[in-house]
C-alpha positions in Angstrom: 19.9 -7.7 -43.0 18.2 -4.7 -43.2 20.7 -2.7 -43.9 21.7 -4.9 -47.1 18.3 -4.9 -48.2 18.3 -0.6 -48.3 21.5 -0.7 -49.7 20.1 -2.9 -52.6 16.7 -0.2 -52.5 19.0 2.6 -52.9 20.9 1.3 -55.9 17.0 -0.5 -57.6 17.4 1.0 -61.0 21.0 -0.9 -61.0 19.8 -4.0 -59.9 16.5 -4.1 -62.2 19.3 -3.8 -65.5 21.7 -5.9 -63.8 18.7 -8.5 -63.2 17.9 -8.6 -67.0 21.4 -8.6 -68.3 22.5 -11.0 -66.1 19.8 -13.1 -67.0 19.8 -12.4 -70.8 23.7 -14.2 -70.1 22.8 -17.3 -68.3 19.7 -17.7 -71.0 21.9 -17.6 -73.9 24.9 -19.8 -72.2 21.6 -22.5 -71.4 21.8 -24.8 -74.4 18.7 -26.5 -73.1 15.2 -24.4 -75.0 12.7 -25.0 -71.7 15.6 -24.3 -69.4 16.6 -21.2 -71.0 12.8 -19.9 -71.0 12.3 -21.0 -67.3 15.5 -19.0 -66.9 14.5 -15.7 -68.7 11.3 -16.0 -67.1 12.8 -16.1 -63.5 14.8 -12.9 -64.6 11.8 -11.1 -66.0 10.0 -11.9 -62.6 12.9 -10.6 -60.5 13.2 -7.6 -62.4 9.7 -6.9 -62.3 9.6 -7.0 -58.5 12.4 -5.3 -58.3 10.9 -2.4 -60.3 7.4 -2.3 -58.5 9.2 -1.9 -55.1 10.9 0.8 -56.5 7.9 2.7 -58.4 6.0 2.3 -54.8 8.5 3.8 -52.9 9.4 6.5 -54.8 5.9 7.6 -56.1 4.3 7.0 -52.4 7.1 8.5 -50.2 10.0 10.1 -52.5 12.7 7.5 -51.5 16.0 8.8 -52.7 18.5 7.0 -54.7 22.2 6.3 -53.1 24.3 9.6 -54.1 26.6 7.6 -56.0 24.3 6.0 -58.5 24.9 5.8 -61.9 21.0 5.6 -62.8 18.5 8.2 -62.1 14.7 8.2 -61.7 12.0 10.4 -62.7 8.5 10.7 -62.2 7.8 8.9 -65.9 10.4 6.4 -65.3 9.7 5.6 -62.1 5.7 5.1 -63.5 6.6 3.4 -66.9 9.5 0.9 -65.8 8.0 -1.6 -63.8 5.2 -1.5 -66.9 7.7 -2.0 -69.2 9.3 -5.5 -66.6 5.4 -7.0 -66.1 5.0 -6.8 -70.3 8.8 -8.6 -70.6 7.6 -10.7 -67.7 4.2 -11.3 -70.0 6.1 -11.4 -73.3 8.7 -14.4 -72.1 5.8 -16.1 -70.7 3.3 -16.5 -73.8 6.7 -17.2 -75.5 6.3 -20.7 -73.5 3.3 -21.6 -75.8 5.4 -21.0 -79.1 8.7 -21.9 -78.0 8.4 -25.5 -79.9 7.9 -23.3 -83.5 11.6 -21.9 -83.0 14.6 -23.6 -84.2 16.1 -25.6 -81.0 19.6 -23.6 -81.3 17.6 -20.1 -81.9 15.4 -20.4 -78.6 18.5 -19.4 -76.1 19.3 -16.2 -78.6 15.6 -15.1 -78.7 15.0 -15.3 -74.4 18.3 -12.7 -74.2 17.2 -10.3 -76.7 13.9 -10.6 -74.9 15.8 -9.6 -71.6 18.2 -7.0 -73.5 15.4 -5.3 -75.1 14.0 -4.3 -71.9 17.0 -3.4 -70.0 17.9 -1.1 -73.4 14.2 0.9 -72.6 14.2 0.6 -68.8 17.7 2.1 -69.0 16.3 4.4 -71.8 14.3 5.9 -68.8 16.6 6.0 -65.7 20.0 7.3 -68.0 21.2 10.5 -66.8 22.6 11.4 -70.0 21.7 11.8 -73.5 24.3 9.6 -74.2 23.3 6.7 -71.9 19.7 7.2 -73.4 20.3 6.4 -77.0 22.4 3.5 -76.1 19.2 2.7 -73.6 17.1 2.8 -76.7 19.3 1.2 -79.6 20.1 -1.3 -77.5 16.0 -2.3 -77.4 15.3 -1.4 -81.0 17.8 -3.7 -82.2 16.4 -6.5 -79.6 13.6 -6.2 -81.5 14.9 -6.0 -84.8 16.5 -9.5 -83.9 13.8 -11.0 -82.7 11.6 -10.0 -85.8 14.5 -11.7 -87.7 15.1 -14.8 -85.8 11.3 -15.5 -85.2 9.2 -18.5 -86.7 7.3 -16.3 -89.7 9.9 -16.5 -92.7 8.3 -12.8 -93.8 9.8 -11.2 -90.7 13.1 -11.1 -92.4 11.2 -8.5 -94.3 10.1 -6.5 -91.7 13.4 -6.6 -90.0 15.3 -5.2 -92.7 12.8 -2.3 -92.6 13.2 -1.7 -88.6 16.9 -2.0 -89.1 16.6 0.6 -91.9 14.8 2.9 -90.1 16.5 2.7 -86.5 19.7 3.1 -88.5 18.8 6.4 -89.7 17.0 6.9 -86.5 20.4 6.6 -84.8 22.3 8.5 -86.7 19.5 11.4 -85.8 19.9 10.7 -82.4 23.5 11.3 -82.3 23.1 14.2 -84.2 20.4 15.6 -81.1 22.8 14.6 -78.8 25.3 17.1 -80.1 23.0 20.0 -80.6 21.6 20.0 -77.1 24.9 19.2 -75.3 26.0 22.3 -77.1 23.0 24.8 -76.5 22.8 23.7 -72.7 26.6 23.0 -71.8 25.9 19.6 -70.3 24.6 15.9 -71.3 22.6 15.4 -68.4 19.1 14.8 -69.3 17.6 17.3 -67.2 20.1 19.8 -67.7 17.3 21.8 -69.7 15.7 22.5 -67.3 18.3 24.8 -65.4 20.6 26.0 -68.1 20.5 29.1 -69.6 20.3 28.3 -73.1 21.8 30.4 -75.5 20.8 29.1 -78.6 17.1 28.2 -78.9 17.0 27.3 -82.0 19.5 24.9 -82.0 18.5 22.8 -79.0 14.6 22.8 -80.4 16.1 21.5 -83.2 18.3 18.9 -81.1 15.3 18.1 -79.3 13.4 17.4 -82.1 16.0 15.4 -84.0 15.6 13.0 -80.7 11.8 12.6 -81.0 11.1 11.6 -84.0 13.2 8.5 -84.4 11.5 8.0 -81.0 8.3 8.3 -82.5 8.9 6.2 -85.4 10.1 3.4 -82.9 6.6 3.7 -81.3 5.1 3.6 -84.9 3.2 6.9 -84.8 2.6 7.6 -88.0 3.3 8.9 -90.9 6.7 7.1 -89.2 5.2 3.9 -89.5 6.9 2.5 -92.4 8.0 -0.8 -90.8 5.1 -1.8 -88.8 2.9 -2.8 -90.8 5.5 -5.6 -92.4 6.6 -6.1 -88.7 3.7 -6.8 -87.1 1.8 -8.4 -90.3 4.1 -11.5 -90.5 6.0 -12.0 -87.2 5.2 -13.7 -84.1 7.1 -11.2 -81.4 3.7 -8.5 -81.6 3.7 -8.3 -78.2 7.3 -8.1 -77.7 7.0 -4.7 -80.4 3.6 -3.3 -78.4 5.6 -3.2 -75.5 9.0 -1.8 -77.5 6.0 1.1 -78.8 5.0 1.4 -75.5 8.5 2.1 -74.2 9.4 4.5 -76.8 6.3 6.6 -76.5 7.3 6.5 -72.5 11.1 7.8 -73.7 9.4 10.6 -75.3 7.3 11.6 -72.2 10.9 12.2 -70.5 12.1 14.2 -72.8 9.4 16.2 -73.5 8.6 16.7 -69.8 12.2 18.1 -69.7 11.7 19.8 -72.6 8.7 21.7 -71.2 10.4 23.3 -68.0 12.7 25.2 -70.8 10.3 27.6 -72.0 12.7 28.7 -74.5 12.1 25.3 -76.4 9.0 24.4 -74.9 6.3 25.8 -77.1 8.1 24.7 -80.4 8.7 20.6 -79.2 4.6 20.7 -78.4 4.0 22.2 -82.1 6.1 18.9 -83.0 4.4 16.4 -80.7 1.0 17.5 -81.5 1.2 18.0 -85.2 2.6 14.2 -85.5 -0.1 13.1 -82.9 -2.9 14.2 -84.6 -1.5 12.9 -88.1 -1.4 9.7 -86.2 -4.9 9.4 -84.9 -6.2 10.3 -88.6 -4.1 8.1 -90.7 -3.9 4.8 -87.9 -7.4 4.9 -87.4 -8.3 5.0 -91.5 -5.7 2.2 -92.0 -7.1 -0.1 -88.8 -10.5 0.2 -90.6 -9.5 -1.3 -93.8 -7.2 -3.5 -92.6 -7.6 -7.3 -93.4 -5.2 -9.0 -91.6 -5.7 -8.8 -87.2 -2.0 -8.4 -86.9 -1.8 -5.5 -89.0 -5.1 -4.1 -88.1 -3.5 -4.0 -84.4 -0.3 -2.5 -85.5 -2.5 0.9 -87.1 -4.4 0.7 -84.0 -1.4 1.5 -81.9 -0.5 3.8 -84.3 -4.1 5.7 -83.5 -3.1 5.2 -79.4 0.4 6.5 -80.0 -1.4 9.6 -81.3 -3.7 10.7 -78.8 -0.5 9.6 -76.5 1.5 12.5 -78.4 -1.3 15.2 -78.5 -1.7 14.4 -74.2 1.9 14.8 -73.7 1.9 18.1 -76.2 0.2 19.4 -73.4 2.6 19.9 -71.4 1.1 20.0 -68.2 0.9 17.3 -65.2 -2.7 16.6 -66.4 -1.8 16.0 -69.8 1.3 14.2 -68.8 -0.9 11.7 -66.2 -3.5 11.4 -69.2 -0.3 10.2 -71.2 0.6 7.5 -68.4 -2.6 6.0 -68.0 -3.3 6.1 -72.0 -0.2 3.3 -71.8 -1.4 1.4 -69.1 -4.4 1.1 -71.1 -2.9 0.7 -74.4 -0.5 -2.0 -73.1 -3.5 -3.9 -71.9 -5.7 -3.8 -74.4 -3.1 -4.6 -77.2 -1.5 -7.6 -74.7 -6.2 -9.1 -74.7 -6.1 -8.9 -78.3 -2.6 -10.7 -79.5 -3.3 -13.4 -76.9 -6.3 -14.0 -77.9 -6.1 -14.3 -81.6 -2.9 -16.4 -81.3 -5.4 -18.9 -79.9 -5.5 -19.5 -84.3 -2.5 -19.9 -86.1 -3.9 -17.5 -88.6 -3.9 -13.7 -88.9 -6.8 -13.0 -91.6 -9.9 -11.5 -90.3 -11.7 -14.6 -91.5 -10.2 -16.8 -89.3 -12.0 -15.1 -85.9 -15.2 -16.4 -87.4 -17.4 -18.2 -84.7 -13.6 -18.0 -82.2 -16.1 -17.2 -79.3 -18.3 -20.8 -79.7 -14.1 -22.4 -80.2 -12.6 -20.8 -77.9 -14.5 -19.0 -75.3 -11.9 -17.7 -73.1 -10.4 -16.3 -76.3 -13.4 -15.0 -77.6 -13.8 -13.1 -74.2 -9.8 -11.7 -74.4 -10.3 -10.2 -77.9 -13.9 -8.3 -77.4 -12.4 -7.0 -74.2 -9.2 -5.5 -75.7 -11.6 -4.3 -78.5 -14.1 -2.5 -75.7 -10.4 -1.3 -74.0 -9.3 0.4 -77.1 -13.0 1.8 -78.2 -12.5 3.7 -74.7 -16.2 1.8 -73.8 -17.6 2.1 -70.0 -15.6 0.2 -67.4 -12.2 -0.2 -68.9 -9.2 1.4 -68.5 -9.5 2.6 -72.1 -12.6 5.2 -71.3 -9.9 6.2 -68.2 -7.1 7.2 -70.5 -9.4 9.0 -73.2 -11.9 11.1 -70.8 -8.2 12.0 -69.0 -6.8 13.2 -71.9 -10.1 15.4 -72.7 -10.4 16.8 -69.2 -6.0 17.6 -69.7 -6.9 19.0 -73.4 -9.9 21.4 -72.2 -8.2 22.4 -69.2 -5.4 23.6 -71.2 -7.9 25.5 -74.2 -7.3 23.1 -76.3 -10.5 22.0 -77.3 -9.8 20.5 -80.0 -7.6 18.1 -78.7 -10.7 16.2 -77.6 -11.4 15.4 -81.4 -8.3 13.2 -81.3 -9.9 10.9 -78.2 -13.4 10.7 -80.0 -11.8 10.0 -83.6 -9.6 7.3 -82.1 -12.9 5.6 -79.9 -14.6 6.4 -83.5 -12.8 4.4 -85.5 -12.1 2.1 -83.0 -16.1 1.2 -83.2 -15.5 0.2 -86.5 -12.6 -2.2 -86.5 -13.3 -3.5 -82.6 -16.6 -3.8 -83.6 -15.8 -5.9 -86.6 -13.8 -8.0 -84.6 -16.6 -8.6 -82.2 -18.9 -9.4 -84.8 -16.9 -12.2 -86.2 -16.4 -13.8 -83.1 -20.1 -14.1 -82.1 -22.0 -13.3 -85.1 -20.9 -15.6 -88.2 -19.5 -19.4 -88.6 -16.5 -20.5 -89.5 -16.5 -21.5 -93.5 -13.7 -23.5 -93.1 -11.9 -25.1 -90.1 -9.2 -23.5 -88.8 -5.9 -24.5 -87.3 -5.5 -23.8 -83.3 -2.7 -25.0 -80.9 -3.5 -27.9 -79.0 -0.4 -28.3 -77.2 -0.5 -29.0 -73.7 2.1 -25.3 -73.1 -0.4 -22.9 -75.2 -1.5 -22.7 -71.5 1.4 -20.4 -70.8 -0.9 -18.0 -72.2 -3.7 -18.2 -70.2 -1.3 -15.3 -67.3 -1.2 -13.3 -69.9 -4.9 -13.2 -70.9 -6.1 -13.1 -67.2 -3.3 -10.2 -66.3 -4.5 -8.0 -69.0 -8.3 -8.4 -69.0 -7.6 -7.7 -64.7 -5.8 -4.8 -65.9 -8.1 -3.6 -68.1 -11.3 -3.7 -65.8 -8.9 -1.8 -63.4 -11.1 1.3 -64.7 -13.1 -0.2 -62.5 -11.6 1.1 -59.3 -8.8 3.3 -60.7 -8.2 5.5 -57.6 -4.7 4.3 -56.8 -3.8 4.2 -60.8 -4.9 8.1 -61.1 -3.2 9.2 -57.9 0.1 7.1 -58.9 0.1 9.2 -62.4 -0.7 12.6 -61.1 2.4 12.4 -58.4 4.4 11.1 -61.4 3.7 13.7 -64.1 4.4 16.4 -61.3 7.5 14.7 -60.0 8.4 14.6 -64.0 7.9 18.2 -64.4 9.0 19.2 -61.4 5.8 21.0 -59.9 5.4 19.1 -56.6 5.3 20.4 -53.2 
């Protein structure tokens, strides 16, 4: 039995993808909505368990994969893959509360798209070559587009069309980038740049930029986030979109780590990342402060968070990459707390939050904790991510990089404070529609998990150690 377990573990990336894709097929083939949801949830949990086991073994003991494994694992993939798998399981769990709002015949398709999307993003993190990476990214993006298009809100079709247009252009750019990088390095392997003698640095740099820009677009980073207002503001698939944004930035981190090991392209790639990062912080913060729709507010706040992650990645140092990984965890926890809490009210307008703390105390607490994490308040994981960015920036001599963390936190004080003020210090002027179905309790574990993750800032030593180990492995500087 032990030999079989070791064999499965040596092919863990394929097992994770297999669990998700087989689960997607079974969910799609199951005509009953609740049964399809249960199958999808089971598959997502199985994939999350396998991903956690892989991450722990790889980051703590350096357990290798089988020599004939078709997929690979690096530091970024080992750290982020379980995060994506866990978020996918929470997304599907939360779907149980909204499943009755979908057409019965659309439920199996939605469950299959959730699983296929997670498989695509994780596959991009585990791909050995650029072609597999691009395929995985586009599978994940198309799955998100399908979820937005088939959602219960008719307005989501506009967001889906924008996503489809942006994704089509992004796929073309990524394929061109693959061709240029392969030509410059002489190999289609993702890690080829680290050991190749690059004869055409300008060609390789352009190739990496063409790969990275579509990924930043998919992450909702400004100014490439023209699709996010429509997709987040008019669709209930906000949790899945957040997961996709985090996964996109994780793939950016993986490619940036490869570029950082190639002196011929490292500096130029860093300039592109930091330029987009600063623009995203500024534009996203301004839009979030002025938003009147809660979903759009969080989408624009996500653009500011993405900017901080890009600045951390642009440092091209173990400390910077570790800061980016911690910020991804903080962003996921904070966004899930906010989105799941706001789902208690069926209205996305800010006015629907008036008096929510008295009418739905648990939801009010979740929104408050999520807002505090976005601010970078003490005792939250959000503060940990911001502080690590400041440390990494100062250590690299980028004193001005600390401004990104400060601006993001100050803007979050404005829009987060506005959410908290409405929840606890205003009275509702009109009756708000609330979710009273018994299945609404499916969101409770999502809220609890998000709050627990945010509270991880109280004892973050394990998270810090794993992020540091993952960043060193990704950059090839681990002893």
